[in-house]
Backbone bond lengths (Angstrom), bond angles and torsions (degrees), N, CA, C in turn:
res aa  C-N    CA-C-N  psi(-1)  N-CA   C-N-CA  omega(-1)  CA-C   N-CA-C  phi
1 M - - - 1.437 - - 1.517 107.01 -
2 C 1.320 118.55 127.86 1.470 122.83 -179.42 1.519 108.82 -129.94
3 L 1.337 114.74 154.45 1.460 120.82 175.36 1.545 107.86 -99.42
4 Y 1.349 115.89 123.94 1.459 121.23 -178.55 1.525 108.94 -115.97
5 W 1.297 116.43 145.41 1.467 124.01 172.18 1.523 106.81 -97.96
6 V 1.309 119.14 116.38 1.440 125.21 -179.39 1.499 109.00 -103.44
7 T 1.313 118.06 130.08 1.476 122.64 -178.39 1.502 110.01 -118.53
8 T 1.349 113.15 157.10 1.490 120.80 171.54 1.536 108.21 -111.22
9 E 1.341 115.36 170.04 1.433 118.84 -175.94 1.550 112.94 -58.87
10 D 1.336 115.95 -42.82 1.483 119.40 -179.71 1.538 112.75 -93.30
11 H 1.297 118.73 3.46 1.466 124.60 -178.14 1.529 112.46 57.58
12 G 1.311 117.17 23.22 1.440 120.68 178.71 1.530 115.19 -81.47
13 E 1.364 114.61 -22.22 1.451 119.01 -178.31 1.519 109.37 -133.62
14 D 1.319 117.35 53.64 1.459 120.89 176.32 1.532 108.09 -80.73
15 W 1.373 116.90 148.46 1.440 119.83 179.15 1.524 110.42 -161.22
16 F 1.342 115.39 163.24 1.438 121.33 176.33 1.523 108.38 -89.36
17 V 1.347 117.40 142.59 1.488 122.33 177.04 1.499 107.15 -131.35
18 V 1.310 118.81 137.47 1.420 124.24 169.89 1.507 108.15 -97.56
19 A 1.327 116.83 120.16 1.496 120.60 -175.86 1.523 108.73 -144.30
20 N 1.312 114.12 161.62 1.477 122.21 -178.22 1.531 109.49 -81.05
21 N 1.342 117.38 -29.96 1.486 120.45 -178.87 1.519 109.73 -152.14
22 A 1.322 116.58 173.60 1.476 122.05 -175.60 1.518 110.91 -65.56
23 Q 1.296 118.93 -35.53 1.477 122.66 -177.66 1.551 109.57 -68.07
24 E 1.279 116.70 -40.19 1.475 120.39 -179.02 1.502 111.67 -68.14
25 R 1.322 118.68 -29.89 1.461 120.80 -177.10 1.514 113.74 -70.24
26 T 1.336 118.36 -22.90 1.449 121.13 -179.45 1.528 113.56 -82.87
27 S 1.275 118.75 -20.00 1.446 119.22 -176.62 1.525 111.44 -95.62
28 F 1.325 117.68 118.58 1.445 122.81 177.93 1.578 107.18 -82.87
29 P 1.336 117.19 139.29 1.476 118.39 -177.98 1.545 111.12 -80.35
30 W 1.329 117.55 75.20 1.467 122.68 -175.72 1.535 112.03 -61.31
31 I 1.318 118.26 -43.00 1.437 120.44 -178.32 1.575 108.72 -60.05
32 S 1.291 117.78 -49.11 1.424 120.85 179.74 1.522 111.54 -60.40
33 A 1.320 114.50 -42.33 1.523 117.30 -178.55 1.540 110.14 -66.47
34 I 1.307 119.85 -39.54 1.437 121.17 -178.51 1.538 110.33 -70.19
35 T 1.328 117.33 -37.01 1.470 116.99 178.65 1.513 113.17 -69.80
36 M 1.325 119.11 -13.63 1.469 122.56 174.22 1.540 110.08 -65.51
37 L 1.309 119.57 -15.46 1.454 122.98 176.56 1.503 111.91 -65.50
38 F 1.381 117.87 -25.76 1.443 121.10 -179.41 1.527 112.65 -64.35
39 P 1.341 123.14 -51.54 1.416 120.57 176.61 1.532 113.47 -67.70
40 I 1.336 115.30 -32.61 1.500 119.00 178.29 1.513 110.41 -63.41
41 A 1.377 115.40 -44.88 1.461 119.21 177.13 1.526 112.80 -64.73
42 A 1.325 116.32 -36.27 1.469 119.04 176.47 1.508 111.86 -62.49
43 M 1.308 117.54 -42.52 1.501 121.39 178.62 1.514 109.26 -65.41
44 A 1.329 118.26 -43.22 1.439 121.94 -178.87 1.535 110.69 -61.99
45 T 1.290 115.34 -40.22 1.503 120.44 -178.59 1.516 109.59 -65.24
46 I 1.275 118.04 -47.93 1.474 121.40 -176.86 1.524 110.25 -69.97
47 A 1.361 115.61 -34.12 1.484 117.67 179.13 1.560 110.60 -68.80
48 N 1.316 116.76 -34.18 1.452 121.12 178.41 1.551 112.44 -66.33
49 Q 1.320 115.13 -20.19 1.472 120.70 178.04 1.520 111.11 -85.55
50 G 1.295 117.91 -1.26 1.458 122.40 176.18 1.537 115.47 91.14
51 A 1.340 117.14 21.04 1.470 120.96 -178.32 1.544 108.44 -73.31
52 P 1.295 116.88 146.25 1.456 120.84 172.79 1.515 112.90 -62.36
53 I 1.348 117.87 165.66 1.457 121.27 -173.25 1.536 114.62 -65.57
54 L 1.331 117.42 -40.52 1.489 118.65 -179.04 1.525 111.24 -64.99
55 P 1.321 120.40 -49.46 1.478 117.78 176.80 1.521 114.53 -62.09
56 T 1.395 115.43 -31.99 1.442 119.08 177.12 1.521 111.14 -64.84
57 L 1.318 115.78 -44.40 1.480 120.65 177.86 1.534 109.50 -63.45
58 G 1.343 115.69 -42.35 1.456 119.09 179.47 1.502 112.72 -61.51
59 Y 1.312 116.10 -41.43 1.488 120.31 178.87 1.530 109.49 -64.25
60 G 1.324 118.08 -40.01 1.453 120.66 177.41 1.501 112.63 -68.18
61 F 1.331 117.38 -40.41 1.487 120.70 177.98 1.527 110.58 -65.48
62 A 1.379 116.40 -42.27 1.450 118.29 178.68 1.559 111.08 -60.65
63 N 1.293 117.03 -40.15 1.456 120.52 178.33 1.522 110.50 -69.90
64 L 1.358 118.70 -35.32 1.461 120.86 173.34 1.497 111.23 -64.09
65 G 1.337 117.57 -37.62 1.461 121.19 176.77 1.527 111.32 -61.83
66 Y 1.344 116.84 -43.66 1.447 119.30 176.69 1.535 110.86 -59.18
67 L 1.323 113.69 -44.43 1.491 119.11 -178.59 1.523 111.37 -62.73
68 L 1.340 116.35 -46.13 1.492 115.86 179.12 1.498 114.03 -68.40
69 F 1.314 118.20 -36.05 1.427 121.14 176.70 1.534 111.50 -61.17
70 G 1.337 114.97 -47.36 1.469 122.27 176.61 1.528 113.30 -61.18
71 A 1.326 115.79 -41.73 1.457 120.14 178.09 1.541 110.06 -68.01
72 G 1.302 117.07 -35.94 1.459 119.73 175.82 1.490 113.75 -63.53
73 I 1.303 115.50 -40.58 1.513 121.37 177.90 1.525 111.75 -70.03
74 V 1.343 115.51 -50.21 1.476 121.14 -173.05 1.533 111.78 -78.00
75 A 1.328 114.94 -57.78 1.481 118.41 -172.17 1.508 113.47 -97.65
76 G 1.319 117.42 -26.07 1.470 120.05 179.67 1.492 114.16 86.81
77 S 1.353 117.69 3.05 1.471 119.97 179.51 1.519 108.88 -160.28
78 F 1.328 116.62 166.16 1.473 123.12 172.66 1.495 105.18 -147.79
79 R 1.325 115.28 82.63 1.483 119.82 -169.20 1.543 113.38 -71.19
80 A 1.292 119.50 -20.10 1.474 120.79 178.07 1.487 112.11 -61.17
81 L 1.311 117.77 -27.02 1.477 123.77 176.00 1.495 111.79 -108.90
82 G 1.294 118.94 7.40 1.436 121.40 175.24 1.538 116.24 88.52
83 F 1.305 119.22 8.54 1.454 124.29 177.91 1.519 108.26 -87.31
84 R 1.328 115.23 110.12 1.478 119.01 -177.18 1.509 113.70 -104.19
85 Y 1.364 116.02 -12.03 1.472 120.19 -175.39 1.509 110.97 -121.27
86 R 1.319 114.66 146.98 1.486 122.04 -177.13 1.507 111.38 -55.18
87 I 1.305 120.59 -52.57 1.455 123.60 -172.26 1.550 109.43 -65.37
88 S 1.325 119.17 -41.16 1.454 119.31 178.77 1.521 112.26 -68.32
89 T 1.305 118.09 -33.37 1.478 122.29 177.70 1.527 109.91 -66.71
90 I 1.316 116.73 -46.39 1.454 120.09 -179.05 1.540 111.47 -67.99
91 I 1.323 118.78 -42.01 1.462 121.24 176.50 1.542 111.34 -60.84
92 A 1.333 116.51 -44.80 1.471 120.74 176.77 1.541 110.35 -60.79
93 G 1.324 116.47 -43.51 1.457 119.92 -179.97 1.536 112.48 -59.95
94 V 1.297 116.77 -45.65 1.475 121.42 179.76 1.514 109.65 -65.68
95 T 1.347 118.44 -44.29 1.452 122.15 -177.64 1.548 109.62 -64.31
96 I 1.303 116.38 -47.32 1.470 120.17 -177.13 1.535 109.30 -66.71
97 W 1.336 117.68 -34.86 1.451 121.38 178.35 1.532 109.41 -64.66
98 I 1.307 119.30 -43.36 1.435 125.89 179.72 1.548 109.47 -59.49
99 V 1.370 114.42 -50.48 1.474 119.08 177.36 1.536 112.93 -57.14
100 G 1.333 114.28 -45.61 1.451 119.21 -179.84 1.536 113.22 -64.82
101 T 1.302 114.90 -37.74 1.456 121.05 177.00 1.541 112.63 -62.64
102 V 1.315 115.03 -44.74 1.446 119.95 178.37 1.491 112.45 -64.07
103 W 1.342 115.72 -42.67 1.472 119.89 177.16 1.523 111.06 -65.24
104 S 1.314 116.44 -39.54 1.453 120.90 -179.60 1.536 112.27 -67.14
105 K 1.293 117.73 -19.87 1.419 121.49 -179.37 1.539 112.17 -57.62
106 Y 1.315 115.38 -26.96 1.420 120.76 -176.19 1.564 110.94 -84.01
107 M 1.306 117.25 5.67 1.456 123.28 -178.01 1.524 109.37 -85.70
108 K 1.294 118.13 80.08 1.434 120.96 -179.26 1.552 112.31 -90.07
109 G 1.285 115.58 125.53 1.469 119.10 178.61 1.537 113.23 91.91
110 Y 1.343 119.31 6.30 1.439 121.32 -179.38 1.504 108.35 -119.71
């Protein structure tokens, strides 16, 4: 694992990337990043209904857990959050889902 500095032509979007090799550092995980809109939209929806902050976060975490678990099964990784291996992605998905479910338990009336 190495730390790479990735630059753009105008240096407007330079950033550090942790990658296993030089080829991996150049590819941004667009699919993973776009699918992150799912838990964000879920949190926004429940927040618009007037839910308190803890149940809102729990709902978002539970949906993120679903997303990570599905990505672990289907793709075997979720690079937008740094999960490169199937087992770590699935374990993170289950763990985050449990945390989100516990937090969502306090969502009475929603």
